[in-house]
N, C-alpha and C positions, 0 to 999 in steps of 0.2 A: 189107487186113485179112485175116489168115490164121486161119480156123477150120476145123478138121478136118471133112471132108465128112460131113454128117449128125449132127454132134455138137450136140444140142439144148441141153444144159446150158452148154457153152462159148458158144454163140450167145446164150443168155439173158443171161449175164454181160456180153458185149460190148454188147448192146442196152441193158441197164440202166445201163451206165457213161456213156451219152450222155444229156445233158439235152435232153429233147424236150418241155418244157412248152408247152402249147397257148397261143399268144399271144392268142387270143380270150378266154381265161379268166384268164391271168396277165399283167399288164402287164410288158412287157419279156421275156416268154417267148421262147426262141429258135426255137420251132417244130420241125418234123420234118425239115428239110432234111438236117442232118448224119446222123441216124440212117437216113434213107432211102438216102442215098448209100452209107453203110457196108453196109447190108443188100444193096443192089443189087450192090455189089462182091463180097460173099460168095456170093450166089446165082449170079452170073456165073461165079465160080471153081468152083462146084459143077456147072456145065453147064446152067444155065437160060438161056433167051432172055429177057433183062431189058430193061424199058423204064421210065423215070421220066417221069411226066407231071404237071405242076403242076395241082392243084385250086384253088390260089390262089398268088399270087406268093411264091416261095421255099418252097412247101409241096407237095412232090411225092409222089404215090402211087407205090408200086413195084408194077409188074405183071410177074410172072415166070412163064414157062411152061416145062413140061418134058413130053415125050411126043409123041404123034402128033396134030397138029391135025385136026379134022374128025371124030374118033371120039368115043366117049362121054367126057364131061368132068366134072370135079369142081373146084369152087372152094374154096380155103381162104382165109378172110377174117379179118383181124385189124387192129387199130388200133395205131399206134406213138406217138400223142400221149399225154401224161400231164397230170395236174392239178398244182396248186401243191404246195409242200413246206413251207409255213409250219407250225410246230408239230411237225415230225417229230422223233422221239427218237433218230434215227441218221442217219448220212450218207446223203443220197438217192441218190448216184451211185457209191458205192464197190463195189457188188455183192459185198459181203463175204459169205462163206459161214461160218456158225456153227451147229454142231449140226444139220447137214442142212438149214438154212434159208438161202436166198439173199435178202439184204436189199437193198432199194432201191425208190425210187418207180417204179411201173410193173412191178415184178417179178411181181406177181400179176395186175395189171390193165394190160396183158395181154401183156407182153413174153415171159413164159414160154410163153404159148399161141402167140405168133407164132413163136418159136423151134421149138416142137414141130411146128407145121404145116409150116414150111419143111423141117425135117429129115425129116419123114414123106414129104414130096413127093419129095425126092431119093432116099430109100430105096425108095419104091414104084416110081419110074422104073427103078431098078436091078433090079427084079424083072420087067422086060420087059412092062410094061403096054402094052396096045394103044390106050389113050386118052390124053387130055391132062389134066394137072393144072395149074391156074391158081392162083398165089399172089398175093393182092391184100393188100398191107400199106398201109393207108390212113391218111390224116390226119383230124383233127378230129372223131372220133367223140364225144369228151367234150363237144363244144359243139353244132355244127349238122350234123355228119355230111357235110360237103361232100365228103369223100374218097370215100365209097361212092356218094354221089349222082353224083359226077363219073365214076366208072367205069361206072355204069349209063348215064349220058348218052353216054359214049364207046362204048357198045355191047359192053362186056365181058359175056360170058354164059357159063353153064355149065348142065349138066343138073341139078345140085344144088350145095349149098354147106354147108360147116361154118364157123361163126363160132367161133373158138377162145377165147371168153371163159372166165373162170374158173368152172367148174362143179363142181370137185372130182371130176371124171371121171364125173359124172352126165350123162345125155342129156337135153337140154332143148329140146323141140320147140316151146315156146310161151312167150310172155311178154306182159305187159300193155303197153298203150300209155298215153299221157297227153295231157291237154288242159289248157293253162294259160289261165285266165280272169281278166280284170281287171273288177272291179265298182267303178264310180265312183259314190259316193253324194254327192249335193249337198245342202247345207244353206243357211243364211243367216247370214252373219256379223253379230254384234251384241255390244255390251257384255254382260259376264256378268250384269249386273243386269237386263237387258232380256229377261226370259223371254217377254214378250208379243210380241216381234218376232224373236227369235233362233230358228233351226232347227238342232238339234244333229245334224250329219252323222255323228258318231262313234256316237252313241246309236242312230241309225237303222241304221247298219252293224251294230251289235250284234243288232238284231232279225233282220237277214238271217243273221248267224252262228248264231243260235238255229235258224233254219230249216235251215241247212246241217247242224247237229248232228242234226236230225230225219232229214234225207236220209241221212246216213252211218250213223246208229244203227238206223233203222227200215225205210228203203226199199231201200238198196243191198244189204243182206244177203240180200234175196229173190232176187238173181241170183248165178249161180255158173258156174264153168268147172271141168271135172274135174281140171286140173292147176294152175290159177291161183287157185282160190277165188273170192272176192267182189271186186267193184270197191270203190273208196274215194274219199273226198274229204277234203281238209284245207285250212285257211287257212294259207298260207305266209308272207304279209307283210301288215301293216296299217300304213297311213300316213295321218296326218291331224292337224289341229289346228295352231294358231299361238301360243297362249298361254294361261295359266291363266285369265285374266278375259275370254276371247273365245269366243263360240259358234263351233264349227268350221264353216267354209264348205264343206269337202270332206273326204271320207275315201275312200281307195282300198283295196279288199281284193284281194289277189292269191291266187288259189285254184288248187290242182292237183287234178285229178280223174284217177285212174288207171283206165284203161278195159280192158274185156274185148274179145276179138275180136268184131267185129260192131258194137260201139258206135261212133258217129260223133261228130265235133265238134258237128254241128248238134243231135244229141240231148242232148249235154252242156250246150250253151248253153241249150237249152230247159228243162233241169232247173233250172239256176241262175235263169233268168228266172222259172220257177214259184216258186222260193223267195222271190224278190223280191216277186212278187205276193202271196204269203201274208203276208209282212211288211207289205206296203202295206195289207192288209186290217185291220191293227191301227192303222196310222198313215197316214191318207189323203194326208198331205203328203210321205211318203217318195218321193224322186226318185232313181232308180238306173238306170245304163246298164251293160249286160253286153257285153263284147267278148272274143273269143277271140284271144289273143296268139300262141299257138304250139300245134301239135298234132302228135303222132307216133302212127301207127297201131300197134295190137297186132300180134303175130306169132302164127301158129298153123299148124302142120303136123301132120297126123294121125299118131297113134302107129302106124298101119298103113302109113304112106307108105314107099316103097321105101328112101329114104335112112335112115329110122329103123331099118328092119329090118336093113339091111346093117350099120349102125353097131352095132346091138345084138349081131349075130353076131360082129362083130369084137371087141367087149368080151368076149364069152364065150370066143372063141378065145384071148384073152390071159390067160384064167383069172380075170377080174375079175367081180364081181357087176354085173348090169345094173340100173341105177336110172334110171327115167324120171320127170322132175319138171318143174315149171314154173320158169322163170327169174324171179328177183326184180326184175331191172333191165331197162330198155329197151336194145336193142342194134341194130346195123345189120342184123340178120337180118330185121327188119320191112321195110326198104327193099328187100332182095333178094327177099323174098317178093312184095312189090308188083310187082316187075319180072318176076315169073314164074319165079323161081329158088327152088325149095324149099330153105329154109335153116333149120338148127338149130344150137343152141349145144352145144359139147362142148370141154372143155379142162382143163388143170391149173390149180390155184390156188383161192383162196377169195375169193369176192366180198365177204365180210365184212371182208376186209383192204384192199379197194380204197379209195383216198383217205384211208387211216387215218394216224394219227401214226406207227404202226409198220406197215410193209408188207414182206411177205416171201413167198416161195413155197417150199414143201417141195420140195427137189430130187428126192426119191423119187417125186414125182408126174410129173415132166417126162418121164422115160423111158417109163413105162407109157402116158402119153398119146401120145407119139410112136409107140410100137409099135402102139397101137390105130389111130391115124390112118393108119399105113403099111398095115395090113391092110385098112382101109376103102378107101383109094385103089387098092390092088391089085385088090380085088374089084370095086369100082365101075367102074373103068376097063378091065376086061377081063382082068386077070391070072389070075383064077379065074372063068371063066364060069359054073361051077355055083353060085357064090355069089350070082348075080343073082336076086332074087326075082321071081316071076311076078306 
């Protein structure tokens, strides 16, 4: 695959043209193998040292390095998997450009960002940086993040990282985490006429939902983060009942709690258990079990951290306004931070278009993002030593 060295827009188009639907989300999805091989070939032609390593069978991460090993290092991280295309209003893989917009699944989330970070890495290397830039194009971020987990397990490290998610060129050092909770409410099945022996699991689940409303409306707003605001809780799925004339024997509530930095799964489980206890005080026979099914930590890097300061200066140097904000979605930055790599989000595109029926990226954002990331990599990795903050 021939893409001109450092051409981020052309690389975006080639990435979008490849169907890389995540097979863990989409039955029959082809996965990331083809797009990873194409990207590896492009980066190798640009002068990177490239390796493909499977995080799962047929699903390889691309790890590409350029610059001097052992010196100051910077990681650019981005995912190449995409979600499904049902209901899209345009061709998902055409990469058509109309009125300055490049259309296609993954264009905004986040193949435009992947292209920008790759082009920035090769451009910065051309400025004779003394450090190493690591490009990690990973699989499966949209499901379980096995790609970034694998590179961490494999020992891939850097002194800092940029996750090139679509931030609209804002700097986003923090995002919320989440905890998924299953609450199983048990009743007693009986004929609908037998109020004397039946126990309604769905109605008891309703009492718990009322307590969750109290938690979300009255208690959680008392907590706040300067970039992320308050935490939240919502009921995502409810399942129960078997027929109109039968008392429901079981009802399952599936709940998502969005967490602030410092909040733990154990604390969240305790909150939901407290809600169940309050509901039980109204109906002594209420029987509920609370289980954490999945948890991902929040991510938080200080706005005064070196990587934030150097990126902010790089934005200014490009003549753009510096906007520091919280990220709305969960990203692999949390995993990198847990591994000791300060990681923040910055990239082209609009997260509001992610997973949407119409997904596009403004091509006018791709080049400025690439230029900012080029300046950042050159400064961070030693090309301009005076840019390194104390």
